[in-house]
N, C-alpha and C positions, 0 to 999 in steps of 0.2 A: 504494500500500500504506500509506504513512504517513498519507494523507488518511483512509483507512478506519479506521485505528487511532485517529486523533484524533476522528473522528466517533463511534466506539463509546465512547470514553472520555467525551466530552462528553455523550452520551446517558445513559450510566450515572450520571454525576454529577448530571445534571438530574433523573432519576427518583429518585435517592436523596434529593435535597433536597426534591422534591415530596412523597415519602412521609413524610419526617421532619416536614414542616410539617403534614401531615394527621394524623399521630399526636399531635403536640403540641396540636392543636386539640381533641382529645377531652377529656372531663371527666376530672379526676384522681380517684384513689381512695386510700383509706387502707389500708396494709398493715402489720400487726403482725408483726414478725419476732422469733421466740423462738429462742434458741440455748442449748444446754447444752454444757459443755466440761469436760474433765478430771474425769469422774466414775468413773474406773477404780477398781473395787472399793470405792467409797464410797457404797453404796446403803442402808446402815443409818442410821436416824435417830440424831441426836446427843442427848446429855443436855440440851443447852440448847434443844431443840425444832427445831433446824435439820436439814435434810437428810431423807433417806428417800424411797423411791419413791412411797409413798402421798401424801406431802405434795406432791411434784413433780406427780403426776397430778392432784391436787386444784387446784393453782394453774393448771395448763394448762387444765383443764376450766372453771375460773372465767373465765379470759381468753377462751377460745373462746365461752363463753356470752354474753359481752358483745356478741357479734356482730362483723361486719366480716370482713375477709380476714385469716386468720392462717396463718403458715407457720412450722413447727417444723423447725429444723435441729439434728439430734441427732448 
């Protein structure tokens, strides 16, 4: 029983290491991560030009238009 458990564990570790090496061998890619935080009821533009939903949408559209992989966490 102990031998079977040891074999299963060794096999699992070997497969994990082999798959990890295969994933690392692939080409890397660029990911742009966008995050908004603490916008609770602060959606109106400010007098100094900051803020606002329209401005936020414009900035997001501009970054996405530059191409590449973009992920928005809101």
